[in-house]
C-alpha positions as CSV (number, residue, x, y, z in Angstrom):
1,M,-8.0,-14.5,-12.5
2,K,-10.9,-15.1,-10.1
3,D,-9.4,-18.5,-9.4
4,K,-6.0,-17.0,-9.0
5,Y,-7.2,-14.7,-6.2
6,I,-8.5,-17.7,-4.3
7,A,-5.3,-19.6,-4.9
8,L,-3.3,-16.8,-3.5
9,M,-5.6,-16.5,-0.5
10,D,-4.8,-20.2,0.1
11,K,-1.1,-19.5,-0.3
12,A,-1.3,-16.6,2.3
13,L,-2.9,-19.0,4.7
14,D,0.2,-21.2,4.4
15,A,1.9,-18.7,6.7
16,Y,-0.3,-20.0,9.5
17,S,0.5,-23.5,10.7
18,Y,-2.3,-25.5,12.3
19,G,-0.5,-25.2,15.6
20,H,-0.3,-21.4,15.2
21,I,-4.0,-21.2,14.6
22,I,-4.8,-23.4,17.6
23,E,-2.5,-21.3,19.8
24,Y,-4.0,-18.1,18.5
25,F,-7.5,-19.3,19.3
26,E,-6.6,-20.4,22.8
27,K,-5.1,-17.0,23.5
28,V,-8.2,-15.2,22.2
29,K,-10.4,-17.4,24.3
30,K,-8.3,-16.7,27.4
31,D,-7.6,-13.0,26.9
32,G,-10.8,-12.1,25.1
33,L,-11.3,-10.8,21.5
34,K,-9.2,-7.6,21.3
35,E,-9.0,-6.8,17.6
36,H,-10.0,-7.9,14.1
37,G,-7.1,-10.1,13.2
38,F,-8.7,-13.3,14.6
39,P,-12.2,-12.7,13.0
40,R,-10.4,-11.9,9.7
41,L,-8.5,-15.2,9.9
42,T,-11.7,-17.0,10.7
43,A,-13.6,-15.5,7.8
44,N,-10.9,-16.3,5.3
45,M,-10.7,-19.9,6.5
46,G,-14.4,-20.2,5.9
47,I,-14.2,-18.6,2.4
48,L,-11.4,-21.1,1.4
49,I,-13.5,-24.0,2.8
50,A,-16.4,-22.8,0.7
51,H,-14.1,-22.9,-2.3
52,G,-13.1,-26.5,-1.6
53,K,-9.8,-25.7,0.1
54,R,-8.6,-26.2,3.7
55,C,-11.5,-28.6,4.3
56,E,-9.5,-30.3,7.0
57,L,-9.9,-27.2,9.1
58,T,-13.7,-27.3,9.0
59,P,-14.4,-28.4,12.6
60,L,-11.9,-25.8,13.9
61,F,-13.4,-23.2,11.7
62,L,-17.0,-23.8,12.8
63,E,-15.9,-23.4,16.5
64,M,-14.0,-20.2,15.6
65,M,-16.8,-18.8,13.6
66,A,-19.4,-19.4,16.3
67,F,-17.1,-17.7,18.8
68,C,-16.6,-14.6,16.6
69,C,-20.2,-14.1,15.7
70,R,-21.1,-14.3,19.4
71,M,-18.4,-11.8,20.3
72,M,-19.6,-9.2,17.8
73,H,-22.5,-8.2,20.0
74,E,-20.8,-8.8,23.3
75,V,-17.5,-6.8,23.1
76,K,-16.0,-3.9,21.1
77,A,-13.0,-5.4,19.4
78,A,-12.5,-3.4,16.1
79,N,-15.8,-5.0,15.0
80,D,-16.0,-2.1,12.5
81,F,-13.7,-4.3,10.3
82,S,-15.0,-7.7,11.2
83,V,-18.8,-7.7,10.7
84,R,-18.5,-7.2,7.0
85,E,-16.0,-10.0,6.7
86,L,-18.0,-12.5,8.7
87,I,-21.1,-11.8,6.7
88,L,-19.3,-12.3,3.4
89,C,-18.0,-15.6,4.8
90,I,-21.6,-16.6,5.6
91,L,-22.6,-15.8,2.0
92,E,-19.8,-18.0,0.6
93,L,-20.8,-20.9,3.0
94,E,-24.4,-20.6,1.8
95,R,-23.3,-20.5,-1.8
96,C,-21.3,-23.7,-1.6
97,G,-24.2,-25.6,0.0
98,K,-21.8,-27.7,2.1
99,F,-23.4,-26.8,5.4
100,D,-26.9,-27.3,6.7
101,K,-28.9,-24.0,6.6
102,S,-29.2,-24.2,10.4
103,V,-25.5,-23.6,10.7
104,T,-25.4,-20.3,8.8
105,N,-28.8,-19.3,10.2
106,G,-27.2,-19.6,13.7
107,F,-24.4,-17.2,12.6
108,R,-26.9,-14.8,11.1
109,A,-28.9,-14.8,14.3
110,E,-25.9,-13.8,16.4
111,L,-25.0,-11.0,14.1
112,S,-28.7,-9.8,14.1
113,L,-28.2,-8.9,17.8
114,I,-25.7,-6.2,17.0
115,E,-26.5,-2.7,18.3
116,P,-24.3,-0.3,16.4
117,T,-23.5,2.0,19.3
118,K,-22.4,-0.9,21.4
119,C,-20.7,-3.0,18.7
120,Y,-18.5,-0.5,16.9
121,N,-15.5,1.4,18.2
122,H,-15.9,4.3,16.0
123,F,-19.0,5.8,14.3
124,A,-20.3,9.3,13.5
125,V,-23.4,10.7,15.2
126,T,-23.7,13.5,12.6
127,T,-22.0,14.0,9.3
128,A,-19.9,16.8,10.9
129,D,-18.2,14.5,13.3
130,P,-14.4,14.3,12.9
131,E,-14.3,10.5,12.5
132,Y,-11.8,9.0,10.0
133,N,-12.0,5.8,8.1
134,W,-13.0,3.5,11.0
135,A,-16.5,5.1,10.7
136,L,-16.4,4.2,7.0
137,F,-15.6,0.5,7.9
138,T,-18.5,0.7,10.3
139,G,-20.8,2.1,7.6
140,V,-19.8,-0.7,5.1
141,S,-20.3,-3.4,7.7
142,E,-23.7,-2.1,8.5
143,F,-24.6,-1.7,4.9
144,V,-23.7,-5.4,4.2
145,R,-25.7,-6.4,7.3
146,F,-28.7,-4.3,6.0
147,R,-28.4,-5.7,2.5
148,E,-28.5,-9.3,3.8
149,G,-31.5,-8.7,6.1
150,I,-29.4,-9.2,9.3
151,G,-30.2,-5.8,10.7
152,G,-28.8,-2.3,10.1
153,D,-30.4,1.1,9.8
154,M,-30.0,3.0,6.5
155,E,-30.0,6.4,8.2
156,F,-27.1,5.3,10.4
157,I,-25.3,4.1,7.3
158,E,-25.9,7.3,5.4
159,T,-24.4,9.3,8.4
160,Q,-21.3,7.2,8.3
161,I,-20.8,7.7,4.6
162,G,-21.6,11.4,4.7
163,S,-19.1,12.0,7.5
164,Q,-16.3,10.8,5.3
165,L,-16.7,13.0,2.2
166,K,-15.0,16.0,3.9
167,W,-11.7,14.1,4.0
168,L,-11.5,14.0,0.2
169,D,-9.1,16.3,-1.6
170,E,-9.7,18.0,-5.0
171,N,-8.6,14.8,-6.7
172,G,-10.9,12.5,-4.7
173,M,-8.0,11.1,-2.6
174,Y,-8.8,10.4,1.0
175,R,-6.9,12.4,3.7
176,D,-6.7,10.1,6.7
177,A,-4.7,12.6,8.7
178,P,-4.6,16.4,8.9
179,V,-1.0,16.5,7.7
180,H,1.0,13.9,5.9
181,P,-2.0,11.6,5.0
182,P,-0.8,8.1,4.3
183,M,-1.0,6.7,0.8
184,M,-2.4,3.3,2.0
185,Y,-5.4,4.8,3.8
186,D,-6.3,6.8,0.7
187,I,-6.6,3.5,-1.2
188,V,-8.3,1.7,1.7
189,S,-11.0,4.3,2.0
190,R,-11.6,4.5,-1.7
191,G,-11.7,0.7,-1.7
192,L,-14.4,0.9,0.9
193,F,-16.5,3.3,-1.2
194,T,-16.0,0.9,-4.1
195,T,-17.2,-2.0,-1.9
196,L,-20.4,0.0,-1.1
197,L,-21.2,0.6,-4.7
198,H,-20.3,-3.0,-5.7
199,F,-22.8,-4.3,-3.1
200,G,-25.5,-2.1,-4.4
201,Y,-25.4,1.1,-2.5
202,R,-27.5,3.7,-4.3
203,G,-28.3,6.1,-1.5
204,R,-28.0,9.9,-1.2
205,Y,-24.2,10.0,-1.8
206,Y,-24.1,7.5,-4.7
207,T,-23.6,10.1,-7.5
208,E,-20.8,11.9,-5.6
209,L,-19.1,8.6,-4.7
210,D,-19.3,7.3,-8.2
211,K,-17.7,10.5,-9.6
212,V,-15.0,10.5,-6.9
213,L,-14.0,6.9,-7.6
214,R,-13.9,7.4,-11.3
215,G,-11.5,10.4,-11.2
216,A,-9.2,9.1,-8.4
217,A,-8.8,5.7,-10.0
218,L,-7.6,7.2,-13.3
219,L,-5.0,9.1,-11.2
220,M,-4.0,5.9,-9.4
221,L,-3.0,4.4,-12.7
222,K,-0.3,7.1,-12.9
223,M,0.8,6.5,-9.3
224,Q,1.2,2.7,-9.6
225,S,4.9,2.0,-10.2
226,V,6.1,0.0,-13.3
227,T,6.7,-2.9,-11.0
228,G,3.0,-2.9,-10.0
229,E,3.5,-1.4,-6.5
230,M,1.5,1.1,-4.5
231,A,3.0,4.4,-3.8
232,F,5.2,4.7,-0.7
233,G,4.3,7.2,2.0
234,G,3.1,7.1,5.5
235,R,2.0,4.4,7.8
236,S,1.1,0.8,6.9
237,N,3.3,1.0,3.8
238,Q,5.4,-1.7,2.2
239,F,3.1,-4.5,3.4
240,L,1.9,-7.2,1.0
241,H,-1.7,-6.2,1.5
242,N,-1.0,-2.8,-0.1
243,E,-1.2,-4.2,-3.6
244,T,-4.2,-6.5,-2.9
245,W,-6.4,-3.5,-2.0
246,M,-5.2,-1.7,-5.1
247,A,-6.4,-4.7,-7.1
248,V,-9.9,-4.3,-5.6
249,I,-10.2,-0.8,-7.1
250,F,-8.6,-1.8,-10.4
251,E,-10.9,-4.7,-10.8
252,Y,-13.9,-2.6,-10.0
253,E,-12.9,0.0,-12.5
254,A,-12.2,-2.5,-15.2
255,A,-15.7,-3.8,-14.8
256,R,-17.1,-0.3,-14.9
257,Y,-15.5,0.5,-18.2
258,K,-16.5,-2.8,-19.7
259,K,-20.1,-2.0,-18.9
260,E,-19.7,1.5,-20.4
261,G,-18.3,0.0,-23.7
262,D,-14.7,1.2,-23.2
263,P,-12.5,-1.9,-23.7
264,M,-9.3,0.2,-23.8
265,L,-9.8,1.6,-20.3
266,A,-11.2,-1.7,-19.0
267,G,-8.1,-3.4,-20.3
268,R,-5.8,-0.8,-18.7
269,F,-7.3,-1.3,-15.3
270,K,-7.2,-5.1,-15.8
271,E,-3.5,-4.9,-16.6
272,A,-2.9,-2.7,-13.5
273,A,-4.7,-5.4,-11.4
274,H,-2.5,-8.1,-13.0
275,R,0.7,-6.1,-12.2
276,A,-0.4,-5.5,-8.6
277,L,-1.2,-9.2,-8.2
278,S,2.2,-10.2,-9.5
279,V,3.9,-8.3,-6.6
280,V,1.9,-10.2,-4.1
281,E,2.5,-13.5,-5.9
282,A,6.2,-13.0,-5.9
283,W,6.4,-12.3,-2.2
284,L,4.1,-15.2,-1.3
285,S,6.4,-17.5,-3.2
286,K,9.2,-16.9,-0.7
287,T,9.9,-19.1,2.3
288,P,9.1,-18.4,5.0
289,I,6.1,-16.3,4.0
290,G,6.1,-12.8,5.6
291,H,3.7,-9.9,5.6
292,I,6.1,-7.1,4.8
293,K,8.5,-6.5,1.9
294,N,11.7,-7.4,3.5
295,R,13.4,-10.7,4.6
296,F,14.0,-10.0,8.2
297,P,12.7,-12.7,10.5
298,T,9.1,-12.1,11.4
299,E,9.8,-12.0,15.1
300,T,12.1,-9.0,14.7
301,K,9.0,-7.0,13.4
302,Y,11.5,-5.0,11.3
303,G,9.7,-2.3,9.3
304,C,6.5,-2.8,11.2
305,E,4.5,-0.3,13.4
306,K,3.4,-1.6,16.7
307,Y,-0.1,-2.4,15.4
308,A,1.2,-4.0,12.2
309,Y,2.0,-7.4,13.6
310,F,2.0,-10.7,11.8
311,D,-1.3,-12.1,13.0
312,K,-3.2,-9.0,11.9
313,Y,-1.5,-8.0,8.7
314,M,-0.6,-11.4,7.2
315,I,-4.3,-12.5,6.9
316,T,-5.2,-9.1,5.6
317,V,-3.5,-10.1,2.4
318,A,-6.1,-12.9,2.0
319,S,-8.9,-10.7,3.0
320,F,-8.2,-8.1,0.3
321,L,-7.5,-10.8,-2.3
322,Y,-11.0,-12.0,-1.6
323,M,-12.5,-8.6,-2.2
324,A,-10.6,-8.4,-5.5
325,H,-12.0,-11.8,-6.4
326,L,-15.5,-10.5,-5.9
327,M,-14.8,-7.5,-8.2
328,C,-13.1,-9.5,-10.9
329,D,-14.6,-10.0,-14.3
330,D,-12.6,-12.7,-16.1
331,S,-14.2,-11.8,-19.5
332,I,-12.1,-8.5,-19.6
333,A,-8.9,-8.8,-21.7
334,S,-5.8,-7.1,-20.3
335,S,-4.3,-4.3,-22.4
336,E,-0.6,-3.7,-22.8
337,R,0.9,-1.5,-20.1
338,D,1.0,2.2,-21.0
339,T,4.7,3.1,-21.5
340,S,4.3,6.6,-22.7
341,P,6.0,9.4,-20.6
342,A,3.8,10.7,-17.8
343,V,4.1,13.2,-14.9
344,F,1.6,13.7,-12.2
345,E,1.7,15.9,-9.0
346,T,-0.8,15.2,-6.3
347,S,-2.6,17.9,-4.3
348,A,-0.6,19.8,-1.7
349,D,-2.1,17.6,1.0
350,F,-0.3,14.5,-0.3
351,H,2.8,16.4,-1.6
352,K,3.9,13.8,-4.1
353,L,5.3,13.9,-7.6
354,F,5.2,10.9,-9.9
355,M,7.2,10.4,-13.2
356,S,7.3,7.4,-15.5
357,C,8.5,6.5,-19.0
358,G,9.0,3.1,-20.6
359,N,10.7,0.8,-18.1
360,Y,11.1,3.3,-15.3
361,S,9.0,5.1,-12.7
362,L,9.9,7.6,-10.0
363,E,8.2,8.9,-6.9
364,F,9.2,12.1,-5.0
365,E,8.3,13.0,-1.5
366,L,8.0,16.8,-1.5
367,D,7.5,17.3,2.2
368,G,8.5,14.2,4.2
369,D,7.0,13.1,7.4
370,P,10.1,12.4,9.6
371,H,8.4,9.4,11.2
372,Y,7.8,7.6,7.9
373,D,9.6,9.2,4.9
374,A,12.4,11.6,4.0
375,S,12.0,14.5,1.5
376,G,13.5,13.9,-1.9
377,L,13.4,11.2,-4.6
378,G,12.4,8.1,-2.6
379,R,11.7,5.6,-5.4
380,V,13.3,4.6,-8.6
381,H,11.8,1.4,-10.1
382,R,12.5,-0.5,-13.2
383,I,10.2,-3.2,-14.5
384,G,11.6,-6.7,-14.1
385,A,14.2,-5.7,-11.5
386,P,13.9,-5.9,-7.7
387,S,12.1,-2.9,-6.4
388,T,14.6,-2.2,-3.8
389,I,17.8,-2.4,-5.9
390,C,17.9,1.4,-6.1
391,M,15.2,2.6,-3.7
392,S,11.6,1.7,-3.1
393,G,10.8,4.0,-0.2
394,S,13.0,6.6,1.6
395,C,14.5,6.2,5.1
396,P,13.0,8.5,7.8
397,A,14.8,10.4,10.5
398,E,12.6,9.2,13.4
399,P,10.9,6.0,12.2
400,N,7.6,5.0,13.8
401,F,8.4,1.4,12.8
402,S,10.9,-1.1,14.2
403,V,14.4,-0.8,12.7
404,A,17.8,-2.5,13.1
405,P,19.9,-1.5,16.0
406,S,21.9,1.0,14.0
407,D,21.0,4.7,14.6
408,P,18.3,5.9,12.1
409,H,19.5,8.3,9.5
410,P,17.2,10.0,6.9
411,L,18.1,9.1,3.4
412,S,16.7,9.7,-0.1
413,L,18.2,10.6,-3.5
414,C,18.5,14.4,-3.0
415,E,20.9,17.4,-3.2
416,G,23.2,18.6,-0.5
417,V,25.0,21.8,0.4
418,K,28.0,22.5,2.6
419,Q,27.4,24.1,6.0
420,D,30.3,24.8,8.4
421,G,32.5,22.5,6.3
422,E,30.0,19.5,6.4
423,W,27.7,18.2,3.7
424,V,24.0,18.5,4.7
425,F,21.4,16.9,2.5
426,A,17.7,17.8,1.9
427,A,16.6,14.5,3.5
428,E,18.4,15.4,6.7
429,V,16.7,18.7,7.3
430,G,13.2,17.8,6.1
431,A,13.4,20.1,3.2
432,K,10.2,21.1,1.3
433,Y,10.2,21.0,-2.5
434,T,8.6,23.1,-5.0
435,V,7.8,21.7,-8.5
436,L,9.0,24.4,-10.9
437,A,8.1,22.4,-14.1
438,A,6.6,19.0,-14.8
439,E,6.0,18.0,-18.4
440,T,6.6,15.4,-21.1
441,R,9.2,16.1,-23.7
442,G,9.1,13.8,-26.7
443,D,10.0,10.3,-25.4
444,A,10.8,11.4,-21.9
445,A,9.2,12.8,-18.7
446,Y,10.8,15.9,-17.2
447,A,10.6,17.7,-13.9
448,K,12.4,20.7,-12.3
449,L,12.4,21.0,-8.5
450,S,13.8,23.4,-6.0
451,S,14.0,23.0,-2.3
452,D,14.1,25.4,0.6
453,H,17.4,23.8,1.6
454,D,20.0,24.5,-1.1
455,G,18.9,27.6,-3.0
456,G,19.5,25.9,-6.4
457,F,17.4,23.5,-8.5
458,T,17.5,20.0,-9.8
459,E,16.3,18.6,-13.1
460,Y,15.1,15.1,-13.6
461,T,14.6,13.4,-17.0
462,V,13.2,9.9,-17.2
463,S,13.3,7.9,-20.4
464,N,13.2,4.2,-21.4
465,D,16.9,4.1,-21.0
466,G,17.1,5.4,-17.4
467,V,17.1,8.5,-15.2
468,H,19.2,11.6,-15.8
469,I,19.7,14.0,-12.9
470,V,21.3,17.5,-13.0
471,V,21.9,19.4,-9.8
472,H,22.5,23.1,-10.2
473,G,24.2,24.5,-7.1
474,K,25.6,27.9,-6.3
475,D,29.0,26.6,-5.4
476,E,30.2,23.1,-4.9
477,A,27.2,20.8,-5.1
478,A,26.4,17.2,-4.0
479,Y,23.8,14.5,-4.5
480,S,23.2,11.6,-2.2
481,L,23.3,8.0,-3.7
482,P,21.6,5.3,-1.5
483,A,23.2,1.9,-2.0
484,F,20.9,-1.0,-1.0
485,L,22.9,-3.1,1.5
486,Y,20.8,-5.8,3.2
487,D,17.2,-7.0,2.9
488,G,17.3,-9.0,6.2
489,E,18.5,-12.2,4.6
490,T,20.9,-11.3,1.8
491,Y,23.7,-8.7,1.4
492,T,24.1,-7.0,-1.9
493,E,27.4,-6.6,-3.7
494,I,28.4,-2.9,-3.8
495,S,31.4,-1.6,-5.8
496,A,32.5,1.9,-6.4
497,D,35.2,3.9,-8.2
498,E,35.7,7.6,-8.7
499,H,32.8,8.2,-11.0
500,S,30.5,5.2,-10.6
501,L,28.7,3.2,-8.0
502,T,27.2,-0.3,-8.7
503,I,24.8,-2.4,-6.6
504,R,24.3,-6.0,-7.6
505,Y,21.3,-7.9,-6.1
506,G,19.0,-10.7,-7.2
507,G,20.7,-11.1,-10.6
508,H,20.3,-7.4,-11.5
509,F,22.4,-4.3,-11.0
510,C,21.8,-0.6,-10.3
511,R,24.5,1.7,-11.5
512,Y,25.0,5.4,-10.7
513,E,27.4,7.3,-13.0
514,T,28.4,10.9,-12.4
515,N,30.7,13.7,-13.6
516,G,31.5,14.3,-9.9
517,V,33.5,12.4,-7.4
518,I,31.8,9.6,-5.5
519,V,32.3,9.6,-1.7
520,E,31.6,6.7,0.6
521,T,30.4,7.2,4.1
522,E,30.0,4.9,7.1
523,I,26.4,5.8,7.5
524,V,23.8,3.0,7.3
525,A,20.2,4.1,7.0
526,C,17.1,2.0,7.8
527,G,14.1,1.9,5.5
528,R,11.2,-0.5,5.7
529,N,12.7,-2.7,3.0
530,G,16.1,-3.0,4.6
531,L,19.4,-1.2,5.1
532,Y,21.1,1.3,2.8
533,R,24.7,2.5,2.8
534,K,25.0,6.2,2.1
535,Y,27.2,7.5,-0.7
536,Y,27.2,10.9,-2.4
537,A,28.6,12.6,-5.5
538,I,30.2,16.1,-5.4
539,A,31.2,18.4,-8.2
540,D,31.7,22.2,-8.8
541,K,28.2,23.8,-9.1
542,R,26.8,21.1,-11.4
543,V,26.4,17.5,-10.5
544,C,25.2,15.1,-13.1
545,V,24.0,11.6,-12.2
546,N,22.7,8.9,-14.5
547,I,20.9,5.9,-13.1
548,V,20.6,2.7,-15.1
549,I,19.0,-0.5,-13.7
550,K,19.3,-3.8,-15.6
């Protein structure tokens, strides 16, 4: 597994041609270092060279590395991220023994000149400062610098760590925004806490961090989809690096439980890491390699925020794979995936509900951020089938990411009511959901939800055979049925009759069957993964929908 992480790092670098790297370097030399994508690329090239890969890039790498180390103390360019990565690269270069000590000592000397208040974009002066996770990146970079004797001040580091604890909810999940905190940045921040502990932090916040990481990681097992994917929700979602950072935490926790003599839990976390890695491996096997989970040409930036461009987020895949490599203990045997029914609701801050049983897992957005998600059931995954064949993440009303030229339309699996003769769905009005019941019932998981939109309630039952949905309306009721249409490269095959709707894609199918009448619309909604055609089912007071994916 450790070797596999390195092999996939190497595969991720395939996305960068030699000409691309040269052009990137020339641009940075001309315009100046502006952000952390270039140092991240540099560090990962060096790590691969240290592992006997990409050795033909050595002369170019040494020039890039010297440039980056010098820039760290000369300009502020998101160095919060970069210092840690450059130092870890130095350690790998020293480990491999390929370079004269004078080379790495030169890099160390440049990084020893860092003055934190001049180097980093974000840092806390006191623990009460309202700095989010950039200050945590700063703290980790300084701790690694301190640990390696390259500088750093432990009191400054403690301040950065202490400033972050107020953002944790009651489950230990990190709230990177006052409302609608993104799922990715919960995992990133906990991954940074994990990195601190892995590298030996035992300061004043150690006990609290250790407790937080233990509890939140156990919950993350319930939030990982059966296909291995990170929960959808918020910014920086549906990128390949999502699962690599999950693997960092899973590998750390597997090692924790091995040390504690709990092979069952160690194996559970190792299996979760394997599953997360399989997602990344599958996407890296596609040609051309892209950094987001769709097949639109990279230059369209489809599904990407303005900051989430290729040169920054493609190499991030390799960067996080390396961290998982560091955490990985190959002596731990993977357990079988837990297929028992499970239901988990997050804190109100994250407003999510997760259900799983056997082959299926579901994720509900209970209060959608209109810039990233729609309220309702936004994910139905079946192990072994394409994640998008039903839905992997909902379609927002006002996306903060690039979409196709069609007008955005909010879409999820959700109930609708008639208003002034027109059907209006919970996704369209940003409905908020209340979980009335969430429990396991024999061989199934069950939940009952109501929204502030329709006045009724909807029941969901998930078993190994599929998903069963019952909408209880006051009069005529409806339920929206997204049909995956286009991934940026391939159109699906959609067929419908009065009571069923089938989507065929990638050698699999998703079928909706209902007691109601299926209605096709001309609406095409845009999600990060691609385009969806909107259908819905209507019936008198009670709409039943079965979802089967094979």
